[in-house]
N, CA, C and O atoms as a Tripos MOL2 file, in Angstrom:
@<TRIPOS>MOLECULE
protein
  296   295    74     0     0
PROTEIN
NO_CHARGES

@<TRIPOS>ATOM
      1 N          13.1130  -56.9220   31.7560 N.3       1 HIS1
      2 CA         12.3190  -56.5090   32.5920 C.3       1 HIS1
      3 C          12.7050  -54.8410   32.9480 C.2       1 HIS1
      4 O          12.4540  -54.3640   34.0550 O.2       1 HIS1
      5 N          13.2310  -54.1890   32.0400 N.am      2 GLY2
      6 CA         13.3960  -52.8590   32.1180 C.3       2 GLY2
      7 C          14.7460  -52.4420   32.5570 C.2       2 GLY2
      8 O          15.6200  -53.2370   32.9010 O.2       2 GLY2
      9 N          14.8790  -51.0910   32.5260 N.am      3 PRO3
     10 CA         16.3910  -50.4650   32.8880 C.3       3 PRO3
     11 C          16.6480  -50.9510   34.2410 C.2       3 PRO3
     12 O          17.7610  -51.4230   34.4720 O.2       3 PRO3
     13 N          15.7800  -50.8990   35.1560 N.am      4 SER4
     14 CA         16.1600  -51.0990   36.6130 C.3       4 SER4
     15 C          16.5980  -52.4930   36.6690 C.2       4 SER4
     16 O          17.6020  -52.7160   37.3460 O.2       4 SER4
     17 N          16.0520  -53.4240   36.1060 N.am      5 ALA5
     18 CA         16.6350  -54.9640   36.1490 C.3       5 ALA5
     19 C          17.9800  -54.9710   35.5750 C.2       5 ALA5
     20 O          18.8670  -55.5650   36.1870 O.2       5 ALA5
     21 N          18.2330  -54.3850   34.4800 N.am      6 LEU6
     22 CA         19.3920  -54.2290   33.8720 C.3       6 LEU6
     23 C          20.4420  -53.6360   34.6300 C.2       6 LEU6
     24 O          21.5330  -54.2050   34.6780 O.2       6 LEU6
     25 N          20.2380  -52.5250   35.2490 N.am      7 ALA7
     26 CA         21.0430  -51.9590   36.1790 C.3       7 ALA7
     27 C          21.5350  -52.8060   37.3350 C.2       7 ALA7
     28 O          22.7090  -52.8250   37.7050 O.2       7 ALA7
     29 N          20.5050  -53.5360   37.9030 N.am      8 ARG8
     30 CA         20.7620  -54.4810   38.9070 C.3       8 ARG8
     31 C          21.6250  -55.6610   38.5020 C.2       8 ARG8
     32 O          22.4940  -56.0590   39.2780 O.2       8 ARG8
     33 N          21.4540  -56.1690   37.4680 N.am      9 VAL9
     34 CA         22.2260  -57.2390   36.9840 C.3       9 VAL9
     35 C          23.7280  -56.8120   36.7040 C.2       9 VAL9
     36 O          24.6510  -57.5570   37.0340 O.2       9 VAL9
     37 N          23.9600  -55.5190   36.0510 N.am     10 LEU10
     38 CA         25.2290  -55.2150   35.8870 C.3      10 LEU10
     39 C          25.9240  -54.8900   37.2150 C.2      10 LEU10
     40 O          27.1270  -55.1390   37.2940 O.2      10 LEU10
     41 N          25.2960  -54.3660   38.2460 N.am     11 VAL11
     42 CA         25.9770  -54.0430   39.5320 C.3      11 VAL11
     43 C          26.1790  -55.3980   40.2870 C.2      11 VAL11
     44 O          27.2790  -55.6910   40.7570 O.2      11 VAL11
     45 N          25.2080  -56.1260   40.3790 N.am     12 GLU12
     46 CA         25.4640  -57.3560   41.0350 C.3      12 GLU12
     47 C          26.4380  -58.4350   40.4780 C.2      12 GLU12
     48 O          27.2260  -59.0360   41.2090 O.2      12 GLU12
     49 N          26.3380  -58.6340   39.1860 N.am     13 SER13
     50 CA         27.2590  -59.7160   38.5450 C.3      13 SER13
     51 C          28.1950  -59.3290   37.6210 C.2      13 SER13
     52 O          28.9280  -60.1970   37.1470 O.2      13 SER13
     53 N          28.3220  -58.0240   37.2290 N.am     14 ARG14
     54 CA         29.2860  -57.6350   36.2040 C.3      14 ARG14
     55 C          29.9400  -56.1200   36.6770 C.2      14 ARG14
     56 O          30.3700  -55.3090   35.8560 O.2      14 ARG14
     57 N          29.9330  -55.9540   37.7770 N.am     15 SER15
     58 CA         30.4110  -54.5510   38.3290 C.3      15 SER15
     59 C          31.8990  -54.4710   37.9570 C.2      15 SER15
     60 O          32.3120  -53.3880   37.5430 O.2      15 SER15
     61 N          32.7110  -55.4620   38.0580 N.am     16 GLU16
     62 CA         34.2260  -55.2780   37.6700 C.3      16 GLU16
     63 C          34.2700  -54.8760   36.1790 C.2      16 GLU16
     64 O          34.8370  -53.8330   35.8570 O.2      16 GLU16
     65 N          33.6850  -55.6770   35.2600 N.am     17 GLU17
     66 CA         33.6020  -55.2290   33.8710 C.3      17 GLU17
     67 C          33.0440  -53.8490   33.5640 C.2      17 GLU17
     68 O          33.5200  -53.1040   32.7080 O.2      17 GLU17
     69 N          32.0330  -53.5780   34.3050 N.am     18 LEU18
     70 CA         31.3050  -52.2290   34.0750 C.3      18 LEU18
     71 C          32.3700  -51.2510   34.5090 C.2      18 LEU18
     72 O          32.6690  -50.3240   33.7560 O.2      18 LEU18
     73 N          32.9160  -51.3920   35.5950 N.am     19 ALA19
     74 CA         33.8630  -50.3950   36.1230 C.3      19 ALA19
     75 C          35.1400  -50.1280   35.1920 C.2      19 ALA19
     76 O          35.5590  -48.9740   35.1030 O.2      19 ALA19
     77 N          35.7280  -51.1040   34.5420 N.am     20 ARG20
     78 CA         36.7820  -51.0740   33.6710 C.3      20 ARG20
     79 C          36.3350  -50.4100   32.4130 C.2      20 ARG20
     80 O          37.1000  -49.6220   31.8570 O.2      20 ARG20
     81 N          35.0060  -50.6970   31.8580 N.am     21 GLU21
     82 CA         34.6200  -50.0680   30.8550 C.3      21 GLU21
     83 C          34.3760  -48.5990   30.8240 C.2      21 GLU21
     84 O          34.6560  -47.8410   29.8950 O.2      21 GLU21
     85 N          33.7710  -48.2690   32.0600 N.am     22 VAL22
     86 CA         33.4420  -46.8460   32.1530 C.3      22 VAL22
     87 C          34.8720  -46.1350   32.4260 C.2      22 VAL22
     88 O          35.0740  -44.9910   32.0190 O.2      22 VAL22
     89 N          35.7120  -46.7650   33.0330 N.am     23 THR23
     90 CA         37.1150  -46.1490   33.1560 C.3      23 THR23
     91 C          37.7900  -45.9780   31.8520 C.2      23 THR23
     92 O          38.3190  -44.9300   31.4810 O.2      23 THR23
     93 N          37.7350  -47.0460   31.2040 N.am     24 ARG24
     94 CA         38.3600  -47.0240   29.8440 C.3      24 ARG24
     95 C          37.9800  -45.9180   28.8690 C.2      24 ARG24
     96 O          38.7970  -45.2310   28.2560 O.2      24 ARG24
     97 N          36.4420  -45.8000   28.7740 N.am     25 ARG25
     98 CA         35.9000  -44.6950   27.9760 C.3      25 ARG25
     99 C          36.2570  -43.3410   28.4330 C.2      25 ARG25
    100 O          36.5360  -42.4340   27.6490 O.2      25 ARG25
    101 N          36.2420  -43.2110   29.8100 N.am     26 LEU26
    102 CA         36.6410  -41.8840   30.5130 C.3      26 LEU26
    103 C          38.0230  -41.3760   30.2730 C.2      26 LEU26
    104 O          38.2930  -40.2100   29.9830 O.2      26 LEU26
    105 N          38.9210  -42.4070   30.4260 N.am     27 LEU27
    106 CA         40.2950  -42.1370   30.1980 C.3      27 LEU27
    107 C          40.5390  -41.7740   28.7040 C.2      27 LEU27
    108 O          41.2210  -40.7970   28.3930 O.2      27 LEU27
    109 N          39.9640  -42.5860   27.8090 N.am     28 ALA28
    110 CA         40.1430  -42.2480   26.3330 C.3      28 ALA28
    111 C          39.6890  -40.8590   26.0750 C.2      28 ALA28
    112 O          40.4180  -40.0960   25.4410 O.2      28 ALA28
    113 N          38.3750  -40.4290   26.5850 N.am     29 TYR29
    114 CA         37.9730  -39.1170   26.2850 C.3      29 TYR29
    115 C          38.7150  -38.1900   26.7760 C.2      29 TYR29
    116 O          38.8400  -37.1360   26.1520 O.2      29 TYR29
    117 N          39.4000  -38.4050   28.0700 N.am     30 ALA30
    118 CA         40.2500  -37.3640   28.7370 C.3      30 ALA30
    119 C          41.6090  -37.1640   27.9140 C.2      30 ALA30
    120 O          42.1560  -36.0710   27.7680 O.2      30 ALA30
    121 N          42.0450  -38.3000   27.4290 N.am     31 LEU31
    122 CA         43.3390  -38.2570   26.6610 C.3      31 LEU31
    123 C          43.1470  -37.7230   25.3030 C.2      31 LEU31
    124 O          44.1060  -37.2180   24.7210 O.2      31 LEU31
    125 N          41.8080  -37.8040   24.6630 N.am     32 ALA32
    126 CA         41.5950  -37.4590   23.3060 C.3      32 ALA32
    127 C          42.2270  -38.2200   22.2770 C.2      32 ALA32
    128 O          42.6500  -37.7360   21.2270 O.2      32 ALA32
    129 N          42.2970  -39.7410   22.6900 N.am     33 ARG33
    130 CA         43.0520  -40.5950   21.8130 C.3      33 ARG33
    131 C          42.3000  -41.9260   22.2020 C.2      33 ARG33
    132 O          41.6260  -42.0720   23.2220 O.2      33 ARG33
    133 N          42.5380  -42.9400   21.1540 N.am     34 PRO34
    134 CA         42.2980  -44.3310   21.5760 C.3      34 PRO34
    135 C          43.1920  -44.9020   22.6450 C.2      34 PRO34
    136 O          44.3190  -44.4060   22.6570 O.2      34 PRO34
    137 N          42.9800  -45.7100   23.4300 N.am     35 LEU35
    138 CA         43.7220  -46.2710   24.3620 C.3      35 LEU35
    139 C          44.2840  -47.5630   23.6180 C.2      35 LEU35
    140 O          43.7170  -48.1670   22.7070 O.2      35 LEU35
    141 N          45.6400  -47.8920   24.2510 N.am     36 ASP36
    142 CA         46.3110  -48.9570   23.7020 C.3      36 ASP36
    143 C          46.9280  -49.9200   24.9260 C.2      36 ASP36
    144 O          46.7170  -49.7390   26.1250 O.2      36 ASP36
    145 N          47.6350  -50.8500   24.4150 N.am     37 TRP37
    146 CA         48.0540  -51.7950   25.6060 C.3      37 TRP37
    147 C          48.9890  -51.1360   26.5770 C.2      37 TRP37
    148 O          49.3700  -51.8200   27.5270 O.2      37 TRP37
    149 N          49.3850  -49.9730   26.4730 N.am     38 ARG38
    150 CA         50.1740  -49.2700   27.4110 C.3      38 ARG38
    151 C          49.4850  -48.6410   28.6100 C.2      38 ARG38
    152 O          50.0220  -48.2890   29.6600 O.2      38 ARG38
    153 N          48.0790  -48.5510   28.2380 N.am     39 ASP39
    154 CA         47.2500  -47.9160   29.1330 C.3      39 ASP39
    155 C          46.5130  -48.8810   30.0350 C.2      39 ASP39
    156 O          45.7330  -48.4940   30.9060 O.2      39 ASP39
    157 N          46.7870  -50.1420   29.7960 N.am     40 GLU40
    158 CA         45.9260  -51.1380   30.5770 C.3      40 GLU40
    159 C          46.0940  -51.1650   31.9960 C.2      40 GLU40
    160 O          45.1320  -51.3950   32.7280 O.2      40 GLU40
    161 N          47.3690  -50.9220   32.4900 N.am     41 ARG41
    162 CA         47.7450  -50.8350   34.0120 C.3      41 ARG41
    163 C          46.9850  -49.7340   34.4750 C.2      41 ARG41
    164 O          46.3350  -49.9360   35.5000 O.2      41 ARG41
    165 N          46.9140  -48.5030   33.9000 N.am     42 THR42
    166 CA         46.3050  -47.3870   34.3440 C.3      42 THR42
    167 C          44.9120  -47.6130   34.3920 C.2      42 THR42
    168 O          44.4090  -47.3380   35.4810 O.2      42 THR42
    169 N          44.0170  -48.1090   33.3740 N.am     43 VAL43
    170 CA         42.7610  -48.4710   33.4590 C.3      43 VAL43
    171 C          42.3790  -49.4080   34.5900 C.2      43 VAL43
    172 O          41.3760  -49.1900   35.2690 O.2      43 VAL43
    173 N          43.1990  -50.4810   34.8030 N.am     44 ALA44
    174 CA         43.1030  -51.4290   36.0520 C.3      44 ALA44
    175 C          43.1850  -50.5990   37.3150 C.2      44 ALA44
    176 O          42.3080  -50.7750   38.1610 O.2      44 ALA44
    177 N          44.1070  -49.7470   37.5260 N.am     45 ASP45
    178 CA         44.1160  -48.9630   38.6550 C.3      45 ASP45
    179 C          43.1400  -47.9700   38.9120 C.2      45 ASP45
    180 O          42.7780  -47.6700   40.0490 O.2      45 ASP45
    181 N          42.6700  -47.4090   37.7760 N.am     46 LEU46
    182 CA         41.5700  -46.4180   37.9580 C.3      46 LEU46
    183 C          40.1390  -47.0510   38.2240 C.2      46 LEU46
    184 O          39.2160  -46.4750   38.7990 O.2      46 LEU46
    185 N          40.1190  -48.3000   37.7190 N.am     47 ALA47
    186 CA         38.8090  -49.1080   37.9860 C.3      47 ALA47
    187 C          38.5350  -49.3580   39.3650 C.2      47 ALA47
    188 O          37.4190  -49.3290   39.8820 O.2      47 ALA47
    189 N          39.8430  -49.6570   40.0440 N.am     48 VAL48
    190 CA         39.4990  -50.0300   41.4200 C.3      48 VAL48
    191 C          39.2300  -48.6690   42.1980 C.2      48 VAL48
    192 O          38.5500  -48.7050   43.2230 O.2      48 VAL48
    193 N          39.7540  -47.4660   41.7240 N.am     49 VAL49
    194 CA         39.3140  -46.2630   42.4560 C.3      49 VAL49
    195 C          37.7570  -46.1370   42.1770 C.2      49 VAL49
    196 O          37.0410  -45.8700   43.1420 O.2      49 VAL49
    197 N          37.2570  -46.2860   41.0900 N.am     50 LEU50
    198 CA         35.8660  -46.2420   40.6810 C.3      50 LEU50
    199 C          35.1070  -47.0760   41.6670 C.2      50 LEU50
    200 O          34.2890  -46.5670   42.4330 O.2      50 LEU50
    201 N          35.3830  -48.3860   41.6510 N.am     51 ARG51
    202 CA         34.6640  -49.3720   42.4020 C.3      51 ARG51
    203 C          34.8000  -49.0940   44.0070 C.2      51 ARG51
    204 O          33.8560  -49.3770   44.7450 O.2      51 ARG51
    205 N          35.8050  -48.6250   44.4340 N.am     52 GLU52
    206 CA         36.1070  -48.5350   45.9120 C.3      52 GLU52
    207 C          35.6140  -47.0510   46.4860 C.2      52 GLU52
    208 O          35.1540  -46.9280   47.6210 O.2      52 GLU52
    209 N          35.7620  -45.9950   45.6030 N.am     53 ARG53
    210 CA         35.6350  -44.6300   46.1900 C.3      53 ARG53
    211 C          34.5150  -43.9770   45.2560 C.2      53 ARG53
    212 O          33.9470  -43.0180   45.7780 O.2      53 ARG53
    213 N          34.1330  -44.2910   44.0880 N.am     54 GLY54
    214 CA         33.1000  -43.6200   43.3810 C.3      54 GLY54
    215 C          33.5810  -42.8090   42.2760 C.2      54 GLY54
    216 O          34.7980  -42.6580   42.1690 O.2      54 GLY54
    217 N          32.6740  -42.1840   41.3100 N.am     55 PHE55
    218 CA         32.8530  -41.4460   40.2750 C.3      55 PHE55
    219 C          33.6410  -40.2070   40.3190 C.2      55 PHE55
    220 O          34.4370  -39.8770   39.4400 O.2      55 PHE55
    221 N          33.3450  -39.4340   41.5430 N.am     56 GLY56
    222 CA         34.2390  -38.1690   41.7760 C.3      56 GLY56
    223 C          35.6510  -38.6190   42.0310 C.2      56 GLY56
    224 O          36.5280  -37.9080   41.5410 O.2      56 GLY56
    225 N          35.9840  -39.5770   42.6500 N.am     57 ALA57
    226 CA         37.4420  -40.0150   42.9090 C.3      57 ALA57
    227 C          37.9750  -40.6130   41.5600 C.2      57 ALA57
    228 O          39.1900  -40.6290   41.3590 O.2      57 ALA57
    229 N          37.2120  -41.0380   40.7570 N.am     58 LEU58
    230 CA         37.8500  -41.5840   39.5790 C.3      58 LEU58
    231 C          38.1420  -40.4720   38.6120 C.2      58 LEU58
    232 O          39.1320  -40.5340   37.8830 O.2      58 LEU58
    233 N          37.2510  -39.3870   38.5810 N.am     59 LEU59
    234 CA         37.6800  -38.0570   37.8570 C.3      59 LEU59
    235 C          39.0020  -37.4990   38.4610 C.2      59 LEU59
    236 O          39.9110  -37.1520   37.7070 O.2      59 LEU59
    237 N          39.1170  -37.4110   39.7740 N.am     60 ARG60
    238 CA         40.2580  -36.8050   40.2720 C.3      60 ARG60
    239 C          41.4210  -37.7560   39.8940 C.2      60 ARG60
    240 O          42.4840  -37.2760   39.4980 O.2      60 ARG60
    241 N          41.2600  -38.9760   39.9980 N.am     61 ALA61
    242 CA         42.4670  -39.8850   39.7430 C.3      61 ALA61
    243 C          42.9040  -40.0690   38.1950 C.2      61 ALA61
    244 O          44.0030  -40.5020   37.8480 O.2      61 ALA61
    245 N          41.8930  -39.6800   37.3440 N.am     62 VAL62
    246 CA         42.2550  -39.6650   35.8470 C.3      62 VAL62
    247 C          43.0700  -38.3990   35.6980 C.2      62 VAL62
    248 O          44.1200  -38.4130   35.0560 O.2      62 VAL62
    249 N          42.6110  -37.3140   36.2730 N.am     63 VAL63
    250 CA         43.4760  -35.9650   36.1920 C.3      63 VAL63
    251 C          44.7410  -36.1620   36.6640 C.2      63 VAL63
    252 O          45.6900  -35.7040   36.0280 O.2      63 VAL63
    253 N          44.9280  -36.8470   37.8090 N.am     64 ALA64
    254 CA         46.2970  -37.2630   38.5590 C.3      64 ALA64
    255 C          47.1150  -38.1590   37.6960 C.2      64 ALA64
    256 O          48.3360  -38.1370   37.8450 O.2      64 ALA64
    257 N          46.5620  -38.9630   36.7890 N.am     65 SER65
    258 CA         47.2500  -40.1840   36.2850 C.3      65 SER65
    259 C          48.3280  -39.8150   35.4240 C.2      65 SER65
    260 O          48.2540  -38.7550   34.8020 O.2      65 SER65
    261 N          49.3450  -40.5820   35.3130 N.am     66 ARG66
    262 CA         50.5350  -40.2750   34.3880 C.3      66 ARG66
    263 C          50.2450  -40.0220   32.9060 C.2      66 ARG66
    264 O          50.7980  -39.0980   32.3100 O.2      66 ARG66
    265 N          49.3520  -40.8690   32.3000 N.am     67 PRO67
    266 CA         48.8420  -40.6330   30.8880 C.3      67 PRO67
    267 C          48.3450  -39.3240   30.6890 C.2      67 PRO67
    268 O          48.6220  -38.7450   29.6380 O.2      67 PRO67
    269 N          47.5640  -38.7100   31.6580 N.am     68 PHE68
    270 CA         46.7490  -37.4420   31.4630 C.3      68 PHE68
    271 C          47.8510  -36.3540   31.7940 C.2      68 PHE68
    272 O          47.9540  -35.3980   31.0250 O.2      68 PHE68
    273 N          48.5410  -36.4320   32.7120 N.am     69 ARG69
    274 CA         49.6750  -35.3300   33.1730 C.3      69 ARG69
    275 C          50.7740  -35.1550   31.8800 C.2      69 ARG69
    276 O          51.2880  -34.0800   31.5720 O.2      69 ARG69
    277 N          50.9760  -36.2440   31.3060 N.am     70 PHE70
    278 CA         52.1880  -36.2160   30.1810 C.3      70 PHE70
    279 C          51.5660  -36.5680   28.8800 C.2      70 PHE70
    280 O          52.1010  -37.3560   28.1000 O.2      70 PHE70
    281 N          50.4430  -35.9860   28.6530 N.am     71 VAL71
    282 CA         49.7820  -36.4630   27.1800 C.3      71 VAL71
    283 C          50.5240  -35.4860   26.1830 C.2      71 VAL71
    284 O          50.8490  -34.3160   26.3890 O.2      71 VAL71
    285 N          50.7140  -36.2700   25.0330 N.am     72 ASP72
    286 CA         51.4450  -35.5360   23.8760 C.3      72 ASP72
    287 C          50.5660  -34.7930   23.1330 C.2      72 ASP72
    288 O          49.6790  -35.3300   22.4700 O.2      72 ASP72
    289 N          50.7470  -33.4750   23.1880 N.am     73 VAL73
    290 CA         49.7750  -32.3840   22.4700 C.3      73 VAL73
    291 C          50.3030  -32.1180   21.0530 C.2      73 VAL73
    292 O          49.6400  -31.3730   20.3310 O.2      73 VAL73
    293 N          51.3910  -32.6400   20.6120 N.am     74 SER74
    294 CA         51.8650  -32.3510   19.3000 C.3      74 SER74
    295 C          51.0100  -32.5620   18.0820 C.2      74 SER74
    296 O          51.4540  -32.3000   16.9640 O.2      74 SER74
@<TRIPOS>BOND
     1     1     2 1
     2     2     3 1
     3     3     4 2
     4     3     5 am
     5     5     6 1
     6     6     7 1
     7     7     8 2
     8     7     9 am
     9     9    10 1
    10    10    11 1
    11    11    12 2
    12    11    13 am
    13    13    14 1
    14    14    15 1
    15    15    16 2
    16    15    17 am
    17    17    18 1
    18    18    19 1
    19    19    20 2
    20    19    21 am
    21    21    22 1
    22    22    23 1
    23    23    24 2
    24    23    25 am
    25    25    26 1
    26    26    27 1
    27    27    28 2
    28    27    29 am
    29    29    30 1
    30    30    31 1
    31    31    32 2
    32    31    33 am
    33    33    34 1
    34    34    35 1
    35    35    36 2
    36    35    37 am
    37    37    38 1
    38    38    39 1
    39    39    40 2
    40    39    41 am
    41    41    42 1
    42    42    43 1
    43    43    44 2
    44    43    45 am
    45    45    46 1
    46    46    47 1
    47    47    48 2
    48    47    49 am
    49    49    50 1
    50    50    51 1
    51    51    52 2
    52    51    53 am
    53    53    54 1
    54    54    55 1
    55    55    56 2
    56    55    57 am
    57    57    58 1
    58    58    59 1
    59    59    60 2
    60    59    61 am
    61    61    62 1
    62    62    63 1
    63    63    64 2
    64    63    65 am
    65    65    66 1
    66    66    67 1
    67    67    68 2
    68    67    69 am
    69    69    70 1
    70    70    71 1
    71    71    72 2
    72    71    73 am
    73    73    74 1
    74    74    75 1
    75    75    76 2
    76    75    77 am
    77    77    78 1
    78    78    79 1
    79    79    80 2
    80    79    81 am
    81    81    82 1
    82    82    83 1
    83    83    84 2
    84    83    85 am
    85    85    86 1
    86    86    87 1
    87    87    88 2
    88    87    89 am
    89    89    90 1
    90    90    91 1
    91    91    92 2
    92    91    93 am
    93    93    94 1
    94    94    95 1
    95    95    96 2
    96    95    97 am
    97    97    98 1
    98    98    99 1
    99    99   100 2
   100    99   101 am
   101   101   102 1
   102   102   103 1
   103   103   104 2
   104   103   105 am
   105   105   106 1
   106   106   107 1
   107   107   108 2
   108   107   109 am
   109   109   110 1
   110   110   111 1
   111   111   112 2
   112   111   113 am
   113   113   114 1
   114   114   115 1
   115   115   116 2
   116   115   117 am
   117   117   118 1
   118   118   119 1
   119   119   120 2
   120   119   121 am
   121   121   122 1
   122   122   123 1
   123   123   124 2
   124   123   125 am
   125   125   126 1
   126   126   127 1
   127   127   128 2
   128   127   129 am
   129   129   130 1
   130   130   131 1
   131   131   132 2
   132   131   133 am
   133   133   134 1
   134   134   135 1
   135   135   136 2
   136   135   137 am
   137   137   138 1
   138   138   139 1
   139   139   140 2
   140   139   141 am
   141   141   142 1
   142   142   143 1
   143   143   144 2
   144   143   145 am
   145   145   146 1
   146   146   147 1
   147   147   148 2
   148   147   149 am
   149   149   150 1
   150   150   151 1
   151   151   152 2
   152   151   153 am
   153   153   154 1
   154   154   155 1
   155   155   156 2
   156   155   157 am
   157   157   158 1
   158   158   159 1
   159   159   160 2
   160   159   161 am
   161   161   162 1
   162   162   163 1
   163   163   164 2
   164   163   165 am
   165   165   166 1
   166   166   167 1
   167   167   168 2
   168   167   169 am
   169   169   170 1
   170   170   171 1
   171   171   172 2
   172   171   173 am
   173   173   174 1
   174   174   175 1
   175   175   176 2
   176   175   177 am
   177   177   178 1
   178   178   179 1
   179   179   180 2
   180   179   181 am
   181   181   182 1
   182   182   183 1
   183   183   184 2
   184   183   185 am
   185   185   186 1
   186   186   187 1
   187   187   188 2
   188   187   189 am
   189   189   190 1
   190   190   191 1
   191   191   192 2
   192   191   193 am
   193   193   194 1
   194   194   195 1
   195   195   196 2
   196   195   197 am
   197   197   198 1
   198   198   199 1
   199   199   200 2
   200   199   201 am
   201   201   202 1
   202   202   203 1
   203   203   204 2
   204   203   205 am
   205   205   206 1
   206   206   207 1
   207   207   208 2
   208   207   209 am
   209   209   210 1
   210   210   211 1
   211   211   212 2
   212   211   213 am
   213   213   214 1
   214   214   215 1
   215   215   216 2
   216   215   217 am
   217   217   218 1
   218   218   219 1
   219   219   220 2
   220   219   221 am
   221   221   222 1
   222   222   223 1
   223   223   224 2
   224   223   225 am
   225   225   226 1
   226   226   227 1
   227   227   228 2
   228   227   229 am
   229   229   230 1
   230   230   231 1
   231   231   232 2
   232   231   233 am
   233   233   234 1
   234   234   235 1
   235   235   236 2
   236   235   237 am
   237   237   238 1
   238   238   239 1
   239   239   240 2
   240   239   241 am
   241   241   242 1
   242   242   243 1
   243   243   244 2
   244   243   245 am
   245   245   246 1
   246   246   247 1
   247   247   248 2
   248   247   249 am
   249   249   250 1
   250   250   251 1
   251   251   252 2
   252   251   253 am
   253   253   254 1
   254   254   255 1
   255   255   256 2
   256   255   257 am
   257   257   258 1
   258   258   259 1
   259   259   260 2
   260   259   261 am
   261   261   262 1
   262   262   263 1
   263   263   264 2
   264   263   265 am
   265   265   266 1
   266   266   267 1
   267   267   268 2
   268   267   269 am
   269   269   270 1
   270   270   271 1
   271   271   272 2
   272   271   273 am
   273   273   274 1
   274   274   275 1
   275   275   276 2
   276   275   277 am
   277   277   278 1
   278   278   279 1
   279   279   280 2
   280   279   281 am
   281   281   282 1
   282   282   283 1
   283   283   284 2
   284   283   285 am
   285   285   286 1
   286   286   287 1
   287   287   288 2
   288   287   289 am
   289   289   290 1
   290   290   291 1
   291   291   292 2
   292   291   293 am
   293   293   294 1
   294   294   295 1
   295   295   296 2
@<TRIPOS>SUBSTRUCTURE
     1 HIS1         2 RESIDUE 1 A HIS
     2 GLY2         6 RESIDUE 1 A GLY
     3 PRO3        10 RESIDUE 1 A PRO
     4 SER4        14 RESIDUE 1 A SER
     5 ALA5        18 RESIDUE 1 A ALA
     6 LEU6        22 RESIDUE 1 A LEU
     7 ALA7        26 RESIDUE 1 A ALA
     8 ARG8        30 RESIDUE 1 A ARG
     9 VAL9        34 RESIDUE 1 A VAL
    10 LEU10       38 RESIDUE 1 A LEU
    11 VAL11       42 RESIDUE 1 A VAL
    12 GLU12       46 RESIDUE 1 A GLU
    13 SER13       50 RESIDUE 1 A SER
    14 ARG14       54 RESIDUE 1 A ARG
    15 SER15       58 RESIDUE 1 A SER
    16 GLU16       62 RESIDUE 1 A GLU
    17 GLU17       66 RESIDUE 1 A GLU
    18 LEU18       70 RESIDUE 1 A LEU
    19 ALA19       74 RESIDUE 1 A ALA
    20 ARG20       78 RESIDUE 1 A ARG
    21 GLU21       82 RESIDUE 1 A GLU
    22 VAL22       86 RESIDUE 1 A VAL
    23 THR23       90 RESIDUE 1 A THR
    24 ARG24       94 RESIDUE 1 A ARG
    25 ARG25       98 RESIDUE 1 A ARG
    26 LEU26      102 RESIDUE 1 A LEU
    27 LEU27      106 RESIDUE 1 A LEU
    28 ALA28      110 RESIDUE 1 A ALA
    29 TYR29      114 RESIDUE 1 A TYR
    30 ALA30      118 RESIDUE 1 A ALA
    31 LEU31      122 RESIDUE 1 A LEU
    32 ALA32      126 RESIDUE 1 A ALA
    33 ARG33      130 RESIDUE 1 A ARG
    34 PRO34      134 RESIDUE 1 A PRO
    35 LEU35      138 RESIDUE 1 A LEU
    36 ASP36      142 RESIDUE 1 A ASP
    37 TRP37      146 RESIDUE 1 A TRP
    38 ARG38      150 RESIDUE 1 A ARG
    39 ASP39      154 RESIDUE 1 A ASP
    40 GLU40      158 RESIDUE 1 A GLU
    41 ARG41      162 RESIDUE 1 A ARG
    42 THR42      166 RESIDUE 1 A THR
    43 VAL43      170 RESIDUE 1 A VAL
    44 ALA44      174 RESIDUE 1 A ALA
    45 ASP45      178 RESIDUE 1 A ASP
    46 LEU46      182 RESIDUE 1 A LEU
    47 ALA47      186 RESIDUE 1 A ALA
    48 VAL48      190 RESIDUE 1 A VAL
    49 VAL49      194 RESIDUE 1 A VAL
    50 LEU50      198 RESIDUE 1 A LEU
    51 ARG51      202 RESIDUE 1 A ARG
    52 GLU52      206 RESIDUE 1 A GLU
    53 ARG53      210 RESIDUE 1 A ARG
    54 GLY54      214 RESIDUE 1 A GLY
    55 PHE55      218 RESIDUE 1 A PHE
    56 GLY56      222 RESIDUE 1 A GLY
    57 ALA57      226 RESIDUE 1 A ALA
    58 LEU58      230 RESIDUE 1 A LEU
    59 LEU59      234 RESIDUE 1 A LEU
    60 ARG60      238 RESIDUE 1 A ARG
    61 ALA61      242 RESIDUE 1 A ALA
    62 VAL62      246 RESIDUE 1 A VAL
    63 VAL63      250 RESIDUE 1 A VAL
    64 ALA64      254 RESIDUE 1 A ALA
    65 SER65      258 RESIDUE 1 A SER
    66 ARG66      262 RESIDUE 1 A ARG
    67 PRO67      266 RESIDUE 1 A PRO
    68 PHE68      270 RESIDUE 1 A PHE
    69 ARG69      274 RESIDUE 1 A ARG
    70 PHE70      278 RESIDUE 1 A PHE
    71 VAL71      282 RESIDUE 1 A VAL
    72 ASP72      286 RESIDUE 1 A ASP
    73 VAL73      290 RESIDUE 1 A VAL
    74 SER74      294 RESIDUE 1 A SER
């Protein structure tokens, strides 16, 4: 039934999965590397930030996260 129906289904029934996937992709982009098992706790914590406080808060939390602050640039 179109994009609006898809958006409604995602928000109503899959919001937790959507938040984790958005978070996972943003964190991978910010770190410029694929994520691995060590990043899963950070993803879970950041997904909560996204669900509770929104995208702007997620961006700030990614920048403040340990993996971002201590990224290996070698």
